[in-house]
N, C-alpha and C positions, 0 to 999 in steps of 0.2 A: 506572684511574682512582682520581684520590685525594677527601681529603675537602674537605667544605665546610663555610665559618665566616661564619656572619656579622660584620661588622664590630666591631660591638658584642659581641660573644663573649671571653671569654678565655681562652685557652689556654695553661698556662703549660708552660716549657720540660721536654722530657722527656716528657711524655703522650703513648701512642702511639695514633693514628686509625688505625685499618682503611679497604680504598677504597669509599667510597659513602658514610661518615659525613656526614651531616650536622648543624653546630650551628647553632641558632638562634637569635635575641635574645638578647640578656645573661646568657648562661651562662658558667659557670666551670668551665674542668675542671684539675684537679690534676696536678701533675708525675708522681705515681707510679698516674697512669690509667690501663689500656688499654680503650677502647672497639672492639670486633668488627665485621665489615663489615654496611655497611648499615644502623645502627642510626640513629634519628633523635630529635635532642634538641628539643622544637619552644621553649622561649623560657624563661628565668629557672630555667634546672637546674643546684644545684650540685652536684657529682660531685669527691671530693675522698679521701684518703687513699691505701692501697692499695689500690682495688677497679677488678675488671674487670667489662666489659659486655658479656655476649654477643654475637654477629652477630644483625643483625633485632631489635633491642631499641627497641619505642615508648616514650617520654618524656616526659610532658606534664607543662606549666608548674610551676612553682612544687615542682619535688621535691627533694630532700636526698638522695645516696647515701654513706654514707660517711665520712659525720662519726663523732669517738668516742663512745663508750659513754655513757647517762646514768646511767649508778651510781656513784653520789656518793661509791662507797668506792676506784673505781680512778679511777687517773692519765688524764688528758688524751693520750693516747699514741696516736697514731696505729694505725690496725688495719687489719684487711682486711676486703673483702667480693666474695663473685665472685656473680655471675647467668649465668644460664644464655642459652641463643640463646632467641631468638623472644619473651619477655618482653614486657609492655604495663603501663607503670609511669603510672597517672593523677594526677588532679591533686592536690600537695599533701602527697603519698605520701615518710614520710622512713625509710631502711634506715641503720640503724648497724652500724657498722664493731665485728667482734667481736679478741679477742689469740688467739696462736695459728694457727690453723687460720681463723680469721675467723666470721662469717656466709656462709651457708651456702644458696642460690639454686638450683633445678633448671631445666630449660628452659622454656618454655614457662606460666609462671606468672602471674597475673592481680592485679594491687593495684590494686582500685577506689580512689576518693579518699582522700584523708585516710585512708588506713588505715595503720600503724607496722609495723616489724619492727626487734625490741632487738638489741642487742649477741648476736653468740652464737647464734643462731638458725643450725635447718637444716629447711629445707623441698626437699620431692620435686617432681619434675613434674607439669605440671598444677596446682597449685592457687591458689586461687581465695581471696583475702580480699576480702568486701565491703564497702562505705565505712565507716572510721572502725572496722575491725578493728585490735584491738589487741594483737600479742603480749609477751610480755614477755622476758627475757633466758632465752637459753636453751634454748628451745622446737623442740620438734624433729614436723615435720610428716610425713607419708607421701604418697605421688602420690596426685593426684587429690584430693585433700580439697578439701572449703569451707566455708568460714567467715563466717558471715553478717555481715550489717553490726551495727556497735555492740555486736559479739563483744569483750569482754578473759577474755585465754588467761593465768593464771599461771605465773610462770618454772619452768623445767625441768619443765613439761607436758608431756607426750607423745599426741600427734594422729596415729592412724593412719591406713595407705593408704585412699582412698574415703570417710572419715567425711564427715557432713553435720551441719552446727553450727547450729540457728538461731539467729538476730538476737536480739541484747540478750540473749548469755548469759554469765555468769559463769563461765569456766571455770576449775574449782580441783584437780582430777584427769583421770588419763590413760585417755583413749577409745579402746577398741579399734577396732581394722581392721572394718572395712563398718558400723559404729555410726550411731547416728542420734542425737544429741543436742542437749539445749538447755534452756532456763531456768533461772533466778536463785536456789538454786546448779545446772548442771547438770547433770542424770542422763540417765541414757539411754531409749529409747525404744524401739529394736528393733535393724534391720538398717536400711540404707538403702537399701529398695527400690529409690525413683525415680535414685537416681546409679548405682548396680549393671547397672539396665535402660538404663539410658544410654549404659553403656560395653558390654552389647554381651552382658553375663554372661545365659546360657541360664538357662531355668526350672528347671531340677533343679540348676544351679550357685546358683542362689538358695535353692532350698528345702532345701539341705546347709544352708547357711549359717543360714538359719532354726531350724533344727531342731538346729543344734550351738549356739545362742545360747539357742535355749530350754531345754535343759540346760544348759548353765549356770546361767541365771538364775533357773530357775524359783523361784518363791515356795512350793512346797510343797514345796523339799528345804532340810533343817536340816540338810545336810553340808556341810563346810566345803571353800570356793572351792575348795583344792587336790586334794581328793581330785575334785569336779568336773572339773576339768581334766585328770587326768590318765585318768577315762575318756573326758573328748571326743576326748582325744588319742589313745585305743587305737582306739574307736569308730572315728573317722575318719579312720584312718592312710590316708597316701599322698593325702588330701585337701591340695590346695596354697593353694588359701584358710580351711578352718577350719586349717591350721597357722603361718598369720601371724597368726592372734588366740593361738595356742597361745603361741608362740615371743613374742608381747608380752605377754602374762599371765606369762610364767614370766623376762623381765627384768625385771632389778635397776631399782628407780627410787625418787625421796625424795620420789615424791607418789604421793596416796590411789588408790584405781579410780574413774574416772566409772562408779557403777552405776545399776540402775534403782531407785526409792523403791519404799520396804516401803508392802503396802495400807497405807492410813491415815492417809499422810503428806499433805501438804499436796499440792496440785497445781502 
């Protein structure tokens, strides 16, 4: 079964369209683009650069994928984007190309209307960007994280797996796995209980995450965070969920840590 092209669509020579691809009216597909089997581009979609779209993608009108970085210091050179299988990209979304490995998006991600992914971002599987969520360059997001509508994430920020960030947040610092964050500027509220329950975590797993969080960020503990990290790592040795948090906290980063606000700070 070959691809189906609307008469008004432009597909440049060299583009690779796998079986069952549907290209709707007024789409423009560049010469270095590959689109996986069964993907559907509704209309007015532009895909350029060295871009690979996974199988089963659903891409809605006025989406732009693979255009060069908006970094004003960078040359407008053709970059790369790789998007995993079964992603949904709604109206007006922009996903810019990166250099080297490029911009990488895992399978089953959802990008709601007018969200933006800048150059060289790396997103895991099952990530959701709500309407008008904005990612700066080199942002990293773990599996099954959800970013609320109108949220802006600073360049180079890391967001762990299973995180939920509330709408209209300004995220300047790294958010630990399983964290619940929000506000302007964003701070931690606790563990993303709703998210992990939806993912089928047992009550025991959740209780251990909550206890680890309490020990790491206890307001009455005057010790340095590094000391508390070591203590929690020893106390929860063998717990894979807590190990994700510890590894995240120990990894090098150019951004500060998104932490709970101290008592007495403005809400």
